[in-house]
N, C-alpha and C positions, 0 to 999 in steps of 0.2 A: 503492499501499500505506499502511495506517496500523497503529497498534499500539493494542492494547487491555487492559485487566486485568479479570480475575473474582476476586473476593475472597469466600470462603466462611468465614464465622464459626461453626462449629459448636458444639457444646457443649464441646468439650475442645481445640480448636485453632483456628488462623487457617492457612487456605492461600491463596495467590495464584498464579493462572496468568496469563501475559502472552502475547498472541496476536495472530497477524497478522489484521486485519479481513477480508480476502479469503477465506482458507482455513481460518481457525480453528487453524492450526498453532500449537503451543506454543513459544514462543521462550525462555522461562526460569520459573522457579517460586520460591515461597518459603513458608517454613512456620515458625510457631511455636505452641508449645503454649500454652494460657491458663493464666495462673498462679492457677487455681482447680482445685479438684476436680471432675473431670468429671461426676460425678454430683449435684452440689450442687443442691439446689432453689432457692438463692437466690445470685444474683451482682451484684456491685458492675459496672454498666456500664464503668465505667474500665478493668476488666480486658480487657474485648474490645479498647479502643483501644490498651492497652500490647501486646497480643499482635499487633495490626495493624501498629503500628510495628515490632516486632521482625521481622515476618515480611517487611517492605519494606525492611529495610536493604540495604546492597551497591549502591545504585542500581538495585534491581530494578524501579521504575518510571520509569526513565529513558526519554524519548520517548513515554511513554503519553498518550494524548489523551483516553481516556474509561474509567471505572471503573464496572463494575456491581457490586452488593452482594448476597449472599443470607446467610442466617442460618438459626440453628436455629427451627423452628416453635414456634408456641403460646407465645412468651415474652411478657411485659407489664412494660413499663418505666413506671412511673406518675409523673408530673411535675407539679410545683408552679407556680403562678401565673407564677414567675420562670424557669421551664425547668429547675429543680434535680429531681432525683430525690427523691420522697418517702421511698423505702426502697429497698433493693435490688431488681434486677428478679427477678421470678418467671418461671422458665424451664420449658421444656416437660415435663421429667420430674417435676414436681411433683405429686403425686397428692394432695395435703391438700384439694382442693375437690372430692371425690367427693359429699359430702353437700350440698355448695353448689349442685351441677349438679342432684342430684335436687330440692332446694329451688324451683330455677328453673323446671324442669319443671311442677311443682305450680303455681307461683307464674303461670304464663302459661296454664294451662288444659289442660295435658297435652302430649304428644309430636307429635300432629297440628297443633297450633297452633304448635309451633316449627318444625315441618317447613315448614307454609305461610309462617311468617315468613320464615325465611332458610335453608332447606333441610336444615337438619340438626338434632338433638337435642343438647342440652348434654352435655359430656364435661368429665371432672375437668380435662383438659389446656387446655382453650380459655380464652382471656382472659375471656369473659363470666363463666365460672365463678370464674376467679381474682378477678374484681371482686366478686363475690358473697362469696367466702371473706374478702377484705379489709374488706368492710365488716361482716361478722358477728365477726370474730378481732381486727382492728386498727382499730376505728372512727375512732380520732383521725387515723390516716393516711390512712383513707378519706376524710374530709372535708377534708384538704388537696389531693386530686387534682383536677387541674385539666385535664389532659390526659393521654391515653394513645398510646403507640407501640409497636410491636414490634422485637426487636432490629435487624432490618435498617433499620427505619425511623429508629432512634435512630442508627445508624452513617451513615447517609446524610445526617442532619441535622447531625451533628457534623463530617462532612467538608466540608460546605457552609458551615460556620462559624455553625451555629445561627440560621439565618434565622428571619423571623417565619413563614414558609409552611412547615408540615411536610407530609410526603406520605408515602403509601403505594402500593402497586399492588394489582391485583385478586386477585392470588393472596395475598398476604398478609391482605388484607381479607377473604377468604372463610374464612380460618381463625379469625375472631375470635369469632364465634357471635353478631356485631349488624351484620353485613353480609349482604346477600342476593345471591346470584351470579345468582340469576334476573332480578332487577330492577335491579341494579346501584346500589343504594341503601344507606344505613345505617338501621339501625333505632335512633335515639338512646333510644327510649323502653324498648329492651331494656337499655341502658348504665344507664338511671336505675332500672328494675326490679332490675339487679344491685347498683348501688353506692349506691344513694339519692339520686342527683343526676346532672346531665348534664355532660358534660365536653367539651373541645375534641377533635376527631377528625381525623386527618389527611386531606387531600385524596387523593382515589383516582386515580391516573394511569392511562392505557392504556398497552398494552403497550410501545409504541415511543416514548414520551415521556420527555423528561429531567426528572430532578427539579431540576436547576439546574446551575450552572457554578462552580466553586471561586474564590477570589481569584486562584489560579494559572493558571486557565484550562481546568482539566480539568473535562469534562463527566460529571457523574454520573447514570446512569440512574435509573429508577424503583427498582429495588431488587425482591427478592421472597424468598419462603421457600424453604427448601432443597429440598423436595419439586418446586416448580415449578421451579426452577433446574436440578434433575437431567433433568425431561422435557424442558426446552429444550436441555440440553448433549447429552442423547441423539438429539435430532433427531424426538422423537414427532411421529405425525400421527394423525388419524382411523383408527381400525382397530388401533390398537397397544395394547397393555396392558403393564404392568410388573408382575413377581412378584418381591417382595422376600423373601428367604431370609435372616431374621436369627433370633434365638431365638423371636420370633414372626413374624407374615407379614403381607402386605398385598398386595392386588390395585388397581393403579390402572390406568383407561383414558382415553383422549382421546375425547371426545364433544362433539356439536355443541351440546348445551344443559345446564342445571343439572337435577340431579335431586333431587327432595324424597321423604325416606324417613321416615315415622313410626315404622318399626320400629326407627330408630337404626342399621341396619346400613351404610347408606350414608352417608359423609361427602361432601358436594359442594362442593368446591374450583372455584375458577377458576384458569386457568393462566396463564402468563406470556407467551402468545401470541395470547389473544383467544378461545380456547375453555375448555373445561371439564375438570376432572379428578376425577370420581367415584371415591372409594375404599373399599373395604372390607377391614377388618383381621380378622386372627385371633389369637388368644392364643397359638396353638402352632404352630411350624414346626421350625427345626433342634433346638429343645430336645427334641422327640420322639426325633430321630435322637442325641442325646447320650445320653439316657436309656436307649436301646436298646442303645448301644455299652457304657455301663456295666452294663448287666444281663448281657450276654453277655462282659464281660470283654475288650472289643477296646479298642485303645488310642486309635485315631484313627477320624474319619470316613472316611478313606480306605480304611482296613482294612474297616471296616462296608459301604461301597461295594462294594469286591471280594467280600465275603462274600455280599451280596445278589444280585450277579449270577451267584451258584451256582445261584441258586434261578430259577423261571419266573415269568412274570406270572400275578399272581392268588395268589403265594406258597401254593401247595397249599391254598387255601381260607382261609388265616389273614388275618384282617382286624383292623387296629389302628386303633380310633378315637382320634386322638392328644389328646384334650381334657385334658392333664394339668394344666393350670392354670385349670379351666373352660374354657369358650369364649365367644368374643363373636360368632362368625358360625359355625353359629347361635347365637343368644342363650342359652347354657346356662351362665351365671356359676358355677353351684355343682355343674356336675358333675364325673366324673373320667374319665380315658382308660378303654378298654376294649379287651381282646383276645379275639377272639372266633374260632371255627371250629378250635378246638383237637381233633384227633385224632392218633393215634398216628403216622401217616405224615407229619403237619404239624409235629411237635414236633421241629424242627432248627433250629440257628442261623441257616442260611442263608434259610430261610423267614421267621423273625420278623425277619431285618434287612430282606428284601425287603418285608414288611408294613410296617415302619416308614416305608420311602422312599414306596410306595405310598399310606400312609395320610396321610402330610405331603403330598403333591401332590394326593390326591383332596379333602382339606379345603381347600386352595386353589383346586381347580378349583371346589367348592361356593360358594366367595367369588365367583368370576368369574361362576358362573351367577347370582348375585343381580344383578351387571351386566347379563349377557345378556338376563335376563328384563324387564329396564326400557328394552330396545332398543339396548343398547351393543354395537356390533360388536366382536368380537375375531378378527382375521385373522392377528396376529403378535404373539408374545409374547417380551418381553425378561425374561430371568432373570438378578437380581442378588443379591449376596453371595458368600461364599466357597463355600457349598454349591453353587452353581450348577455350579462346576467340577467336580464329583464324577460319574465315569461313571454311576453308578446313577441319579443325576437327570437327566442329558442323556439315558440311553437310554429312561426311562419318560416324560418330561415331555412330548413332543410328542404323543403318543397320548392321553395321560390329559387334557391341555388340548385336545386335537382343533384345534391349530393349530401354524403354524410358530414354532419356539422359537429365538430368538438369544441368545446368550450373550457379551455384549460384552466387549472386552479391558478389564481393569481400568484406571481412569482416573479422574481428579478431574471426574466430569460435574456436579457442582453448580458448582463453580468455572468450568469451561467453559461452563456456561448462563449464568451470571452474565457473563461475558465476551461472549458471543454478545448478550446484552441491550445491552451497553454498544455493541456494535459496530452494532445496529441503531439505537439512539438516536443514534448519532454520525452514521451513514449518512443518516438521516431528517433530521437538524440540517443536513448538507451537501447535501441533494437529490439523493444517489445512490440511497437505497434507498425504497422504498415503506413506509407506515406499516402496510401491511396484510399484510407476509410479511417474518420474518427474514432474515438474510444464510444464503445456502445453503453453509453449510460443510459440509467432507469429513465422512462419516458415520464412526461409530466402528468401528473393526476389530472384527470379531465371528467366533465360530463361528455356524453356521446349521445347525439340525435339522429334518427334515420328518417327519410323521407318517407318509407312505407307507402301506405295506401293514399296519402295526401298529396303524392307526387302530381297527380293530374290535377287537383285542386291548386296547387301551386303554378302549374304552366297556365291554367285559366286566368290566374291573377296577373301574372306577367304579360299575356294575350291582351288582356283588358289595359293593363298599363302601357304597352308596346302602340296599341291602336292610337290611344290618346297622344302619346309622345309623336308619333308619325304624322298625326293630323297637324299638330301645332306647330313642329319642327321638322317638315319632311326633309329628308337627305342629311340629317342629322349625324350619322353615321357612315356617311357617303355612300348610301344607297339609293 
């Protein structure tokens, strides 16, 4: 038996889990908030180190042989020739690069050119767009940039004592906008297009490779982004998808190859296990439920769920298109939500509540179909987020998604994924594990729901929703 640690440096906190290498059992945990505003668009990376140190106090890492690191996605740490930060890091929730992203699309010759180059079309959050923004708004700082890292790469580099060699992993590299998951190669010309000159880029390590060993003898694995770490922590494989229910939503699946999408609906990530994670995002998910609850004067989502279950599938013909903040999938950025099918018999609170749940799930099923149409198999769906625990979601989701639905017990899956990566790298270094497969840790405890006899009912709900969507937004999905 060995001991490893997984470190998750998110936007607002650092969480550490210490695990048994053989089973993945959590032995102890640490937590510390970041000393910065979680929604800040710029952060001094030293804040991440301070939080890490606080989370690891009290002998938390005693006996640990290897550490895995994951961190918030789409961050950019610009470094000068000496390895110092040119300016504070630009983090994932920074939306200032929207115009820069559009400029890059035009500069390369359109969306198809980007899809062919790196498998995705630039978005404001991506490092490539942040580099363009930096060149346009802070040209003096941009000229000093000699190297770029992402948050997890910077933390790994710091833990190793800032060696000459800087590294990243496939998962982190695939989110930059200048590395292709299909070819496994950087496109330095895209960095130059964005920033105005080329910079040093970190070496991309394989899933089971180690970034190095600390002076104290701790092995540090490759590190990865939070999305990829969560997939590894959940133990996802081909045929599995994850539906994330936040204010906005996303559908992510494990696939054997990278996907390129000139429409920009699919973001093609590599994962931390050697395969790929195509993701489709929606602008609206739980915000549609909260808006409906406010409209009905219902105090909680639990009450809204109970109200919805008083209705029947199809909500008496009521259909809610939940495009309250415009929509990303389908690409309708300037539209609004729609409530359709109002008749005297459907104008009841329980039917509106039911329509809200069905609208949210049907919109996410539309996103899932974007992947399915590209050959992505979805046989099992993991539902994540607090709303996954709502009975109305659990009752409707299997039939609407047309697949088994798994609701994992709440756990720190990102930190667990980082720890599993550390155990994998440690096992390969010791010759006890294959580089081709991560350690077979115990699966997450979960509730499992089957579509069963309700499958036909779910498909009828989807047809009702689809007919309304296509009538109001013909050709939204290019059909």
